[in-house]
N, C-alpha and C positions, 0 to 999 in steps of 0.2 A: 156171832150166831145167836139169839135171844132165846135168858134162859125160862125154862118151861117153870120153872118154882120162883117163891121169892125169894130162897137162898140162893145170895149171887154163888155161895161156890155150890150148887148142887148141881151134880150129871148134863149136862145140855144136852146131850142128842144119847138117842134109844134107849133101853131098858138100866133099870137104876144096875150101877156094880156092886156082887156080894164085900156090903162091910166086915173086913179082915181086921182083927187085929192089927197084922200090917199095913195097911192101910192105912188104918189110922191112925198109927205108928208117924209113918211116912205127911200126911196129911198136919199132922201139927207138927210135925219138925218146918214144913213149911214155912206154917203160918206163921213160926216165932223166929223168918228170916229176912229180912227186907233188903236184901241181895239176892244175885242169883248166884246157885248154887249145880257144882258138878255130882254127876252121879253117884264116884268114889267118896268125894268130898257129902254125903249125907250121908252116905251108907256109914262114915263114920262114924257122922256124927251120932243117929245112930245108935252105932254102936257103944259110942261115948255114953249116951241118955239110959245106959244098961236092956235097948228093945232087939230083940234076937228077929234081923229080917236079912235075908241073903241078898247078895250082889244084886245077882240076876233078877230076885222077884223087889226087887229098890228101881231097876230095868224097865221091869214091866208095868211098874206100878206109877212112875214115868211119865213114860209110852203113854199112859190108860189116859190120863190125866190130859195129855196133851193134845190125844185125838180127839180129848172129851172140852178143847178149851180149859181148862181151869188151871192152868200152868202157859205163861208166856216160857217158851223153846227156841235162845239165841244163840248159832256155833261163832266159838270162840275163830281168832285165826289159825290154828293149828288141826279145826274142824271139830273139836270136843263143844257136847252139846252142854250146854246150860240151861236150869228151870229155875223160874222163880212162879210163886203164887198172884195168878192174872190179877191186875188191879183193877184193871176197863173192862168192860161189860159189851164191848163190842170190838171190833174190827181196831185193832191202831199198829202202829209203830214204834221202833226208838232207836234215843239216839244214844248212843254208847260211847263213855268217854274210854280210850284206852288204853287208858294210864290207871287210874283206878277203880274201872268197873264201875262207872257209877252209872244208873240208866235211867231215861227219861223216857216218857209215854209220852209219843206226837199221835198228832192228829194230824192228818195229811192230805185234804180235800183234791186237791192237786193231782197225787201221784195217781190217788181215786177215777179220779175220772180221767186220767192219760190208761192208766190199767183199762180200764172200761173201751176204751176208744179203741188200743191195741188188739183185743180180745173178738168185737167186733169187727174192725176190719180182715183178721182173718180166718172170721167165721166159731171164731170162740164160744163155747158159749159153758157156764157152771164153771169161772174161770178161780180159781185162788192167789193169793201173791204176798210176799213178803219183802220189806225191808225193812235194812239195819242200817244207819247209818253213824259211823266211829269217826268223832276225833278228839279232843282233851276240851275237857271239862273247863267253868273258868277258876276251880280254883286248880287245878293241873296247870295250865297257863301262867296264869300267876306263878308262882313257882316258877316258870321255865323250864319245863317237861318238855 
């Protein structure tokens, strides 16, 4: 969904969220990371930085940011959600290394066409989808992992 602001990190839907110290701390922590992080890991990082944010608040903030398209959310093999600041401004998918966790944002026009066709065939509208592909990245493949 396109941003309503020139700032790519601005809220993309609805009214502006209340800017709290906790929300700023979570946002700044996510900005400092390149990889996906679980809520518990993020909570630990915030605590290590001296930020007073409860685990429940960390969950709520991350869910709000995910709902607004500000973070990417992936489910690991154990179904735990992990989050990363969304780099792409548009709908995209991920190619993930199951060994090291490296993630590539990918365009998949064939998937988009397929999903739209399946929805249309069954009379569905306003359909959303998520596609995550898992494999071994070139580095892990070269190491024989």
